[in-house]
N, C-alpha and C positions, 0 to 999 in steps of 0.2 A: 826967336827970342831965347835968351838964356833961361834955364830952369833953376831958379834959386830956392824955391820951396816946393817940396813934393809931399802930397797928402797920401797917407795910407789909411784905408778904412778896414777895420777888423771887427768880427763878431766877438762877443764876450766869451764864447766857448771855443774859439779857435786856438790853435797852437801858435808857436812863434815863427813859423816858416815865412809868413807874409811880411812880418816886421823885419826879419833878417834879410829878406829880399830887398825891401825898401832901404834898409840900412846900406846894403851893398851898392845900390844905385846912387844914393846920396853921397856915399864916400867916393865913388867914382868921379863925380862931377863937382864935389864940394858944396852940396846943397843942404839946406835945412830940412829936417824931417818933421812933418806935422802928422800926428796920429789921432784918428777919431775911433774910439772904442764904442761900438753900438750894443746896447742892451735892449732886447725886444720884450715889450710888455704884452701881457694878455689883455684883450679888450675887456672893459668893465662889464659886469653882469647886468643883464636887462631882463625884463619880463617878470613872471610870477615868482620865480625862484631867486630873484636878485637879492632880496633881504637875507635869504638863507645862506647863500654862497658868498656874500660880501665880506664876511670876516676871513674866510679862506683866501679870497682874492687879495685882500690887504696883506695877509701873511705872505702870500706868494710874491707880492710886490716888494715887501721889505727884504725877503730873501734875495730877490733879483738885484736890488740895489746894493746889497752887501757883496754879492758876487761881482757886480760891475766895479765897485770900488776896489775890490781885491785885484781884479784884472788890470785896472788902471795902474795900481801900485806896481804890479809885476812888469808891465810894459815900461814904466818909468825907470825901474831898476835895470831892465835890459838895455835901453838906449843909453843910460848913463854909463853902464859897463862898457858899451861899444865906443863911447866917446864921440858920438856925432851930435851936433847941435839939434835939439829937438824940443817939441812941446807935445803934451798929451792931453786931450780933452775927451769927454764922454757925453753921450746922449742916451736917454731912456725913453723909448716911444714904441707905439704899435708898429707892426711891419709895414702897414700902409703908408706910414709917414717917414719911413727910412730913406726914401729917395729925396724927400725935401730936406731932411737933416744933412744927408751927404752932399747934395747939391749946394746948399747954403754954405757949408764949410769949404767946399772945393773952390768957391769964388775967391778965396784968400790964399790959393795956392797956384802954382804955374802948371801943375800936372797932378792928376790923380793916378796912383798906382793900384791896380787890382791884382793881388797876388794869387798864386796857385791854389791855396786853400779856399779863398773866397770864390774863385772861379768854379770850384767844385760844390759850392753851396747854392743850390738852385734858387729858392725864393729870395734869399738875402742878396745874392749876386745880382739878380735882375733888378732889384730895387736900387742897389748902389749904382749899377750901370745907368739906369734911367736917370738918377739924380746927377751923376757925373756928366752924362752926355747932353741932357735936355735942360738942366736947371743951373748949370754953372758957367757955361760959355768957355770952359777950359778943356784941353785935350786930356786923354787918359792913355795909360800904358797897361795893356794886358800882359802880365808876366806868366807865360805858359810854363807848366811843369816840365822839368827835364831840359830846359833851355836857360842860358844865362840872360837875365834881364839887363839891358844896357841902354844907355843914352849916348854911347859912342860906337855905333855899329860900323862895321867895315863895308858890308854889302846890304843895300836896301832895295826892297821891291816896293815901288809906289803904284798902288792900284789906281788907275786913271780912267775916268769916263767923261771928263769935261764938265761934270756937274758941280754945283757950288760946294757940296760937301767934300768932294775930292780936292777942290781948290783950297778950301779952308784947312784941310789936313796937311796939304803940301806947304801952305804958308806957315802953319804952326811948327812944322818940322824942318823948315828950310835950313836952319843952321846944322841940323843933323845930316841933311841931304848934302849940303855943301862940303861937309867934312868927311864924308864917306869915300872909300876907295872906288866904289862902283854903285851906281843907281840904275835899276831897271824899271823904266816907266812901262807898265804893263796894261794893255787894253785887251779885253775879251770881246770878240765879235764887234769891232768898232764899225761905225757907220760914217762913211766919208760924205762930205757935202757941206755947203754953207750953213744949212740949218741943223747940222749934226755936229761933227767934230773936225770940220775943215777938210781940205783936200788930202792932207796927210795927217790922219789922227795921231795925236801925241806930239807932233812936231812943235807946236806952239809951246807946250809945257816944257819940252826939252830945251828949246831956245831960252825960255825964261830962266830955267834952273841953271843952265850953262853960264848965264851972266852972273850968277852967284858963285861960280867956280865949281859947280857940280860936274862930276864925270858921268854923263848920262848916256843911255842908249834906250831905244824904243823897241818893245816887243809887242807885236800885234798877233794875238792868238785866236784860233778858232775853237769854239767850245766843243764842237763835234757831238752835240747832244748832252754833254755834261753840264752840271751847274756851274755858274760863274765862280762860286766859292771853291768848288773842287778843282777848277782850272788854276785858280790863284794859289791854292794850297800846293798843288803839284809843282807849279813853276817856281814857287818860293824854295821848295826843297831842291829842285833841279839846279837852280842857280846859286845855291848855298847862301841864301839870304840870312842875315842876322836879325832883321826887323822888317815887318810889313807896315807900310804907312797907308792908311785908307780913311775915307770918310765914313761917318756913322749915319746910317739912313733909318728913317722912321717917321712917324707922325703922331700928333697928340690928339687924343679924344677925351675931353674932360680931364680927369687926373690920370687916365690910363695912357701909358706909353707903349707903343708897339714898334718893335724893330723890323726893319726890312729883311728880306731873305738872306742876302749876303752877310749883312751885319749880324743877324741872329746866328748863322752858321759859324762865323768867326768867333763870336763871344761865347758860344756854347762849347766849341772845341778849337781853341786857337792852336794852329800848327807850330807856331813859334811866337816870340814877342810881337805884339801888334800895337802900333801907335795909332790912335783913332781920335778924330775930332769931328765936330758937326757945326 
């Protein structure tokens, strides 16, 4: 599908690098930029000292709201100066609700971009990723530091294991895959057989993508005792990939979201830009 609206989520204390990254991607494909600026609130005081600290808490909230408004103004000036079509909104909530705020806003975009500064912000990053992956139904792009974030990649590594998450990611990225010069469908320790990945693991995916015009090849790799994430990272570097396309794995337990092992490794330290869907 075409990406006409890209959402960038930033914290109130972040610099401009993530916004500038999102602006570059939007300019590349002629997309609208939607920015959500998140201000994190301290939880309300409770217990015996609540009455004593409530005035201080209110003063802190008022100061936070002023900082949030100032950051929104700064972002609006930045996107206006860059001349990209954009809208800027803000939310002020406790950290525990940041995933809901981000997920709800991401439902009105085609893609959520997580920039390098947000990737380095542990607690906020994981909340935003939780919302983007589990509460929006839309894909996301992890823009790794030191690499050009792009939605026009020349070489793509598609991490494939025949599961529904991988299929969803491939379908969401099918236009990128079809337009690339080279697509490496990569399987780590694939299991052949009717109840696994077919007699030739990866062949069905290759045939489907080839019908879309993709220039595909299949790489079946042995882990050799290494983690799947480590194998994918090294292979992406070896084949000069511009983008990794993969499914986002995890499960929900009440309001807690838990990433699977490969997903967690990739979101903690993306080796290059990663396009992810669930």
